[in-house]
ZABA-181411 format. One record per residue (C-alpha): x, y, z; residue in three letters; residue number from 1. Coordinates in steps of 0.5 Angstrom, whole numbers. Example, Ala and Ser with C-alpha at 12.3 -4.5 7.8 and 13.67 -1.06 7.14 Angstrom:
2
xx|yy|zz|res|n
25|-9|16|ALA|1
27|-2|14|SER|2
***
This chain:
498
xx|yy|zz|res|n
216|146|161|UNK|1
213|140|158|UNK|2
210|137|152|UNK|3
205|131|150|UNK|4
203|129|143|UNK|5
196|127|142|UNK|6
193|123|136|UNK|7
186|123|135|UNK|8
184|118|130|UNK|9
177|118|126|UNK|10
172|114|130|UNK|11
166|111|127|UNK|12
161|116|126|UNK|13
154|114|128|UNK|14
148|115|122|UNK|15
147|122|121|UNK|16
153|125|124|UNK|17
159|128|121|UNK|18
166|123|121|UNK|19
171|126|126|UNK|20
177|129|124|UNK|21
184|125|124|UNK|22
188|130|128|UNK|23
195|131|131|UNK|24
196|135|137|UNK|25
202|137|140|UNK|26
201|141|147|UNK|27
207|145|151|UNK|28
206|147|158|UNK|29
210|153|158|UNK|30
206|155|165|UNK|31
202|152|170|UNK|32
196|155|168|UNK|33
198|156|160|UNK|34
198|151|154|UNK|35
201|152|147|UNK|36
197|147|143|UNK|37
199|146|136|UNK|38
194|142|131|UNK|39
196|139|125|UNK|40
190|136|120|UNK|41
192|132|115|UNK|42
191|134|107|UNK|43
187|128|106|UNK|44
182|131|111|UNK|45
182|138|108|UNK|46
180|135|101|UNK|47
175|131|104|UNK|48
172|138|107|UNK|49
173|141|101|UNK|50
169|136|97|UNK|51
163|135|102|UNK|52
163|143|101|UNK|53
163|143|93|UNK|54
158|137|94|UNK|55
153|141|97|UNK|56
154|147|93|UNK|57
154|145|86|UNK|58
147|143|86|UNK|59
145|150|87|UNK|60
150|154|84|UNK|61
148|160|80|UNK|62
154|161|74|UNK|63
152|166|69|UNK|64
150|162|62|UNK|65
148|156|66|UNK|66
141|155|69|UNK|67
142|154|77|UNK|68
145|148|79|UNK|69
147|146|72|UNK|70
154|149|71|UNK|71
160|144|71|UNK|72
163|142|77|UNK|73
170|144|75|UNK|74
167|151|73|UNK|75
164|152|80|UNK|76
170|150|84|UNK|77
174|155|80|UNK|78
169|161|81|UNK|79
167|159|88|UNK|80
174|157|91|UNK|81
175|163|95|UNK|82
168|163|98|UNK|83
169|155|99|UNK|84
176|155|102|UNK|85
174|160|108|UNK|86
168|156|109|UNK|87
172|150|110|UNK|88
177|154|114|UNK|89
172|156|119|UNK|90
169|149|119|UNK|91
176|145|120|UNK|92
177|150|126|UNK|93
171|149|129|UNK|94
171|142|129|UNK|95
178|141|131|UNK|96
178|145|137|UNK|97
172|141|139|UNK|98
175|135|138|UNK|99
181|138|142|UNK|100
177|140|148|UNK|101
174|133|148|UNK|102
181|129|148|UNK|103
186|134|151|UNK|104
188|133|158|UNK|105
187|140|161|UNK|106
181|144|163|UNK|107
181|150|159|UNK|108
178|156|163|UNK|109
178|161|157|UNK|110
177|161|150|UNK|111
183|159|145|UNK|112
187|165|143|UNK|113
189|166|136|UNK|114
188|170|130|UNK|115
183|168|125|UNK|116
185|172|120|UNK|117
192|170|120|UNK|118
191|163|119|UNK|119
191|160|112|UNK|120
188|154|109|UNK|121
194|151|104|UNK|122
192|149|97|UNK|123
197|143|98|UNK|124
199|139|104|UNK|125
197|139|111|UNK|126
193|145|115|UNK|127
197|147|121|UNK|128
195|152|126|UNK|129
197|154|133|UNK|130
194|157|139|UNK|131
195|159|147|UNK|132
189|157|152|UNK|133
189|158|159|UNK|134
187|152|164|UNK|135
186|150|171|UNK|136
193|148|174|UNK|137
194|140|175|UNK|138
195|138|182|UNK|139
193|132|187|UNK|140
187|134|191|UNK|141
190|136|198|UNK|142
187|132|204|UNK|143
182|137|207|UNK|144
179|132|213|UNK|145
181|133|220|UNK|146
184|140|220|UNK|147
185|144|226|UNK|148
182|150|226|UNK|149
180|156|230|UNK|150
174|160|229|UNK|151
173|167|232|UNK|152
167|168|237|UNK|153
164|175|237|UNK|154
158|177|242|UNK|155
153|181|239|UNK|156
151|185|245|UNK|157
145|191|246|UNK|158
150|196|246|UNK|159
153|194|239|UNK|160
146|194|236|UNK|161
145|201|239|UNK|162
151|203|236|UNK|163
149|200|229|UNK|164
142|203|230|UNK|165
145|210|231|UNK|166
150|209|225|UNK|167
144|207|220|UNK|168
140|213|223|UNK|169
146|218|222|UNK|170
147|215|214|UNK|171
139|217|213|UNK|172
139|223|217|UNK|173
137|230|214|UNK|174
143|234|214|UNK|175
143|241|215|UNK|176
148|246|213|UNK|177
152|250|218|UNK|178
157|256|219|UNK|179
160|252|224|UNK|180
167|250|223|UNK|181
167|242|221|UNK|182
168|237|226|UNK|183
169|230|227|UNK|184
163|226|224|UNK|185
160|232|220|UNK|186
158|231|212|UNK|187
163|235|208|UNK|188
161|237|200|UNK|189
168|237|197|UNK|190
171|238|190|UNK|191
178|236|190|UNK|192
184|237|185|UNK|193
190|232|185|UNK|194
197|234|183|UNK|195
204|231|182|UNK|196
210|236|182|UNK|197
204|242|181|UNK|198
201|238|175|UNK|199
194|237|176|UNK|200
193|229|175|UNK|201
185|229|176|UNK|202
180|233|179|UNK|203
174|230|183|UNK|204
167|233|182|UNK|205
162|234|188|UNK|206
163|229|193|UNK|207
159|228|200|UNK|208
164|225|205|UNK|209
164|224|212|UNK|210
169|228|216|UNK|211
174|222|219|UNK|212
181|220|220|UNK|213
182|218|213|UNK|214
179|218|206|UNK|215
180|213|201|UNK|216
180|212|194|UNK|217
180|207|189|UNK|218
188|207|188|UNK|219
190|211|194|UNK|220
189|213|201|UNK|221
189|220|204|UNK|222
192|219|211|UNK|223
192|226|214|UNK|224
184|228|211|UNK|225
181|229|218|UNK|226
187|233|221|UNK|227
187|237|214|UNK|228
180|238|214|UNK|229
178|239|221|UNK|230
175|246|223|UNK|231
174|248|215|UNK|232
169|252|213|UNK|233
165|253|207|UNK|234
169|256|201|UNK|235
176|254|205|UNK|236
181|250|201|UNK|237
186|245|205|UNK|238
192|241|202|UNK|239
193|234|204|UNK|240
197|228|201|UNK|241
195|222|198|UNK|242
199|216|197|UNK|243
198|212|191|UNK|244
197|204|192|UNK|245
203|200|190|UNK|246
199|196|185|UNK|247
196|202|181|UNK|248
194|202|174|UNK|249
200|207|172|UNK|250
207|203|174|UNK|251
210|210|174|UNK|252
206|213|180|UNK|253
206|207|184|UNK|254
207|208|192|UNK|255
208|216|190|UNK|256
205|221|194|UNK|257
201|227|191|UNK|258
198|233|193|UNK|259
191|234|194|UNK|260
187|241|195|UNK|261
180|240|198|UNK|262
175|245|197|UNK|263
169|245|202|UNK|264
163|247|198|UNK|265
158|246|204|UNK|266
159|243|211|UNK|267
153|240|214|UNK|268
151|237|221|UNK|269
146|231|222|UNK|270
141|230|227|UNK|271
139|223|229|UNK|272
131|223|227|UNK|273
126|220|232|UNK|274
124|212|230|UNK|275
117|215|229|UNK|276
112|210|225|UNK|277
112|214|219|UNK|278
120|214|219|UNK|279
120|207|220|UNK|280
116|206|214|UNK|281
120|211|210|UNK|282
127|208|211|UNK|283
125|200|210|UNK|284
117|199|211|UNK|285
118|197|218|UNK|286
112|196|222|UNK|287
115|197|229|UNK|288
121|200|232|UNK|289
122|192|235|UNK|290
122|190|228|UNK|291
128|195|226|UNK|292
132|193|231|UNK|293
131|186|230|UNK|294
133|187|222|UNK|295
140|191|225|UNK|296
141|185|230|UNK|297
140|180|224|UNK|298
145|184|220|UNK|299
150|184|225|UNK|300
150|177|226|UNK|301
151|176|218|UNK|302
157|180|219|UNK|303
159|176|224|UNK|304
158|170|220|UNK|305
162|173|214|UNK|306
168|175|219|UNK|307
168|167|222|UNK|308
168|164|214|UNK|309
173|169|212|UNK|310
177|167|218|UNK|311
176|159|217|UNK|312
177|160|210|UNK|313
184|163|211|UNK|314
186|158|215|UNK|315
183|152|210|UNK|316
187|155|204|UNK|317
193|156|208|UNK|318
193|149|210|UNK|319
191|146|203|UNK|320
195|151|198|UNK|321
201|150|202|UNK|322
207|152|197|UNK|323
203|152|191|UNK|324
205|158|187|UNK|325
203|157|180|UNK|326
205|162|175|UNK|327
199|165|173|UNK|328
198|169|166|UNK|329
198|176|167|UNK|330
192|177|162|UNK|331
188|172|166|UNK|332
189|176|172|UNK|333
187|182|169|UNK|334
181|180|167|UNK|335
179|176|173|UNK|336
180|182|177|UNK|337
174|186|176|UNK|338
170|179|177|UNK|339
173|178|184|UNK|340
171|185|186|UNK|341
164|183|183|UNK|342
164|177|187|UNK|343
167|180|194|UNK|344
161|186|193|UNK|345
156|180|193|UNK|346
159|177|199|UNK|347
159|183|202|UNK|348
152|185|201|UNK|349
149|179|203|UNK|350
153|179|209|UNK|351
149|185|211|UNK|352
155|190|211|UNK|353
152|198|209|UNK|354
154|202|203|UNK|355
160|206|207|UNK|356
163|199|209|UNK|357
162|196|202|UNK|358
166|202|199|UNK|359
172|202|204|UNK|360
173|195|203|UNK|361
172|195|196|UNK|362
177|200|195|UNK|363
182|196|200|UNK|364
181|191|195|UNK|365
182|195|189|UNK|366
189|198|192|UNK|367
191|191|192|UNK|368
188|188|186|UNK|369
193|184|183|UNK|370
195|181|190|UNK|371
189|179|192|UNK|372
186|176|185|UNK|373
192|172|185|UNK|374
191|169|192|UNK|375
183|168|190|UNK|376
185|165|184|UNK|377
189|160|187|UNK|378
184|159|193|UNK|379
178|158|187|UNK|380
182|152|184|UNK|381
183|148|190|UNK|382
176|149|192|UNK|383
173|148|185|UNK|384
177|141|185|UNK|385
175|139|191|UNK|386
167|141|189|UNK|387
168|137|183|UNK|388
171|131|187|UNK|389
165|131|192|UNK|390
160|133|187|UNK|391
158|140|190|UNK|392
155|145|186|UNK|393
150|151|186|UNK|394
142|149|186|UNK|395
136|153|184|UNK|396
134|154|191|UNK|397
142|157|193|UNK|398
141|162|188|UNK|399
134|164|190|UNK|400
137|165|197|UNK|401
143|169|196|UNK|402
139|174|191|UNK|403
133|174|197|UNK|404
139|176|202|UNK|405
142|181|197|UNK|406
135|184|195|UNK|407
133|185|203|UNK|408
139|189|204|UNK|409
138|193|198|UNK|410
131|194|199|UNK|411
129|192|192|UNK|412
125|187|189|UNK|413
128|180|189|UNK|414
126|180|181|UNK|415
129|186|180|UNK|416
136|184|183|UNK|417
136|178|179|UNK|418
135|181|173|UNK|419
141|186|174|UNK|420
145|180|176|UNK|421
144|177|170|UNK|422
144|183|165|UNK|423
151|185|168|UNK|424
154|178|168|UNK|425
154|176|175|UNK|426
151|170|176|UNK|427
157|166|175|UNK|428
160|170|180|UNK|429
154|168|185|UNK|430
155|161|183|UNK|431
163|161|185|UNK|432
161|164|191|UNK|433
156|159|193|UNK|434
160|153|191|UNK|435
166|156|195|UNK|436
162|157|201|UNK|437
159|150|201|UNK|438
166|147|200|UNK|439
169|151|206|UNK|440
163|149|210|UNK|441
164|142|208|UNK|442
171|142|210|UNK|443
169|146|217|UNK|444
164|140|219|UNK|445
170|135|218|UNK|446
175|139|222|UNK|447
177|140|229|UNK|448
174|147|230|UNK|449
175|151|237|UNK|450
172|157|238|UNK|451
177|163|241|UNK|452
173|170|243|UNK|453
175|175|239|UNK|454
177|182|243|UNK|455
173|188|240|UNK|456
177|192|236|UNK|457
177|200|235|UNK|458
173|203|229|UNK|459
176|204|223|UNK|460
175|211|222|UNK|461
176|211|214|UNK|462
171|214|209|UNK|463
171|211|202|UNK|464
169|214|195|UNK|465
169|211|189|UNK|466
174|216|185|UNK|467
181|214|181|UNK|468
186|219|183|UNK|469
190|217|177|UNK|470
184|217|172|UNK|471
176|217|172|UNK|472
171|216|177|UNK|473
169|208|178|UNK|474
162|206|180|UNK|475
159|200|183|UNK|476
154|196|179|UNK|477
151|192|185|UNK|478
145|195|188|UNK|479
147|199|194|UNK|480
146|197|201|UNK|481
139|199|205|UNK|482
138|206|209|UNK|483
143|210|204|UNK|484
143|217|204|UNK|485
137|219|200|UNK|486
131|224|201|UNK|487
124|222|202|UNK|488
123|225|195|UNK|489
129|221|192|UNK|490
126|215|195|UNK|491
119|216|192|UNK|492
122|217|185|UNK|493
126|210|186|UNK|494
119|207|187|UNK|495
116|209|181|UNK|496
122|207|177|UNK|497
121|200|173|UNK|498
***
């Protein structure tokens, strides 16, 4: 822990400006990302603010027995002491905090943490208060030039496009209920109960899922889902196990295995539709089969670029961060977890991933939220410092391009996507995404990059739902991916929405 003293003398104020305060500022560094600040304002400065406040009040003060503004000053001071003291306290705090921010040798990333009501303005003596504030860690910008990097290369074959087309059509196909036993790929309408030692922890309302090997939740995964539900029929109840993630919100349940009881409400089987002109217009206003295939190929290409960027980013960050393991304030990590999820979702949307894949990846992030958030914060601090050094920032054109990509994948008007992002406060997440990508591109351009063919991996046979096994269901406020499983009637209703 380190301590530093800062003296803030009153410089000469310009005409019409308030004279700055004389301050004594002591700063402790209990952690790399936390500062403890003690501010002392001399009694003479407190008296100056009190005098100025009464100078403004006396000419207008209304005191019983006197005309407005005609009461003696001492009587005004006595009658309005409490009101003026609170006003002066507020002004002193606001002005001194502004000066601390301007003069301090740290970059705050949160608002000062103090209890306003507990701070008292003394009748005599200096005015002293203290607060904690989260800051960016201080470190020397690492050498980011001439790194040696490996970029995975993937070829988008016609077979890959055809497979992706079938996947999209399958998600949008009309499912028909069947009395046949459930088989891999079927759509199941399920309810579920989750139990620990026979006690119900939570229940899941009707949720439509695909019968695959695994079923993931926001805070756990059912590894034997496919085995348990294979051959099930409408009305059947099947038992399985759900393992809670090691970073679940409830510490007492982390890593535990719960009993799950899945009840099958309906088994449905899909038939892939034909790519007729009317169907192409219905699913995305495509003019031709060729245009639809080109859209799918473009989405796959963006996914390849995303995976390449992530692989390069991982190598770059490992080179730049090294052994930097700054201790991060728990409150900062908790607050940032939601923002990091929002940012990742935006990245996945603009990179062409379908809704099923986004849900699966988001659930993985939620199950490892603290570890991933801490890693992302460290990455952000390093990349942001490089961005500041090199004057890299997001432009209006960058925002527009990102929003257009999200709108295209979501099949929504650009204007509506922008409005939703602004309303949900996610423009900052979008800005960080843009800036960090630009820095990664800049570092990659200055690096020695060799391409390495990427072997085609096996499909990850997992379906995901946004449900907390230990609590309430979670949903995502980001526009959903294009070609989701909606009926023509639902799509027509969506078009009528403002």
